[in-house]
N, C-alpha and C positions, 0 to 999 in steps of 0.2 A: 352763803347758801340761801336758797329760797325758803322763806318761812312756810311751815305747814299750815299756818293760820290763813294763808291765801287760798287754800284748796277750794273752798266753796265759791270763790270768785270766778272760777273757770267753768263756764256754763256750756259753751258751744263745743261741738266735736273737735273742731280745729284747736281751740284753746286747751282742751283736755289732752289731745295728742301731743301738742308741742310741749306742754308743761310736764307730761309724763317723761319726755326726754330730759327736761330740766332736772326733775327729781332723780332720774337714773344717774345723771352725772354727779349729783349731790351724794347719792348712795356710794358711788365709787370713791369720791373724795373723802367721805367720812370713814369708809372702810380702810383706805390706805393709811389714814392718820390715826387709826385706833379709836375713833369716836363712836363707841358702840351704841350709846343711847340715840345719838343723832342718826346713825345708820338705820336703826329700826324705825325711828320716826319718819324719816324720808321714805323708807320702803312702804310703810303703812299708807302714806300719802300717794305714792306711786301705784300701789295696789288698788286704791279706791278709784283712781283715774282709769287704770287698766280694766277694772271690773265694769266701769261705766261704758268703756269702749268695746266690751266683749272680747277682750284679749285673753285667750285661754292659756297662753304659755308665757313664762318668764317672770310673772308677778303673781304666782298662785300660792296656795297654802303650803305646798311642798317646799317652795323657796323660803317662805316665812319661817317654817320649822328649821330649815338649815341655818338661817341667820340667827334664830333664837338659840340654837345649840352651839354657835361659834362666836358669840358676842365678845369673848375675851381673846379671840384669835384674829388679829388684823389681817394676816396673810390669807386665812381662810375666808374672811369676809370679802376681801378683794376678789378672790377667785369666784365666790358666789355672785357678787355684783356683776362681774364680767359675764358669767354664765347666764345670769338673768337677762341682761341686755341683749346678748347674742340670741338667746332663745326667742325673745320678743321680736327682734328684727327678722329672724328666720321664719317665724310664724306668719308675720305680716306679708313677707315675700311669697310664702307658699299660698297665701290667700289672695294674692294680687290686690292688696288694699293700698293702692297708690294714693288714696286720699289721706291716709293716716301715716304711712311709712315716712314720707319726706319730712313731715312735721316733727315726728319723733326724732329723726336724725338731726334736723336743724336745732331742735330744742336741746339735744345733748351737746351739740357743738357749741352753741352760743353760751351755754352755762359753763362749759369747760373753759372757754376763752374768757368769760366774765370772771371766773374764780381767779385765773392768772392775773387779769388786769386789776382786780380789786385787791389782790394780795400784795401788790407792789407798793412798798412803803419807804423805799430808799430816799434819803434826803438829797442825794446827788445822783443824777442819771449816769449810768455806765452801760456801755454795750456788752460788757462782760457779765453783767447780772443775768442769772439763769432765767428769771422771769421776763426780762427784756427779750432774751433769745426765744423764749417760748411764745411770746406775743408775736414776734417777727415770723416765726415758723407757722403760725396760724394762717398766714397769708397763702401758703401753699395748700393747706386744707380748704381754705375759702375758694380757691380756684376750682377745686374738685366739686365743691358744693354748688358753685355757680353753674358749672357744666351739667351737674345732675338736675338742677332745677330747670335748666333750659330744655331738658328732654321731656318735661311734663306737659301734658295736654289738659285742656278744659280747666284752667286754673281759676280758683275762686278769688274773691277780693283779698282774702288773707294772703294767698300765695303771691298776688301782685304786690302787696305791701312788702312782703319778704324780699321779693325780687328787687324792689327799689332800695330797700335797706342794705342788702348785701352788695348791690351795685355801688352805692355810696361808699361802703366800707372798702370795696375792691379798689375804688379810685384813690383812696388814701394809701393803700398798700402800693399801688402802682407808682406813686410819687417816690417811693424808696428806690426804684430802679434808676432814677436820675442821679443818685448819689455817686460822687466820684471816689470818695474815701470811706465814709461811714456806711455801715450796714443799714443803720437807721438813726436818724437824728432825734434829739430830745423832743423837738417840736412835732415831728412826725409820730413819735411814740405816744405823746400826749393826745394827739388828735385821734389816733387809732383806738387807744384805750377808752377815750371818752365816747367814741361812737359805739364800741362794743357794749359798754355799760348802758348807753342810751337804748340800744336795740333790745338788750336783755330785759331791762326794766320795763320797756314798753309791753313786752309779751307776758311778763310775770306780774304785771300790774303793780309794780313797786315805784310808781312815779310820785 
């Protein structure tokens, strides 16, 4: 997960929006795994970024109270984290904030992919491993993300950087389509996970 110590390093609006998505994914991961203290810590970090962005829904005091009241209930925490993210997304859509929404979505996706990539500790590669499958399936989500970013207008330098990064990652996934027998080879898996980790660490400033 992304350290909350990094919070003050996110200065620009784009950095805050993207890392809000990162912390939102961390909240969900902690909630599912019953990590109550980490759930609250990640939420406090997300709330700080949301407040800076003027995001009125999804990371407000009401959600904070719900989390505090359910710290010993992983299922409830997971439901709350899902509600929080959905509320934030819907609010941004209702406000037509195209400058923030794509970054929030991208941050949530890259952190989710990163957690899966960073969690793979098997000594021997296997297509049957659930995390290998999860990483492979990220390719389908990436296609949707690429299509979404292609619809955006007036892109800033940060968006152009993301476009380049996801295009490079997409090229690695495209190589798996040439496989005759394997879904994904060990070499392809390592290249994809390395790129995911590289992109995530670039934006979270964990280099």
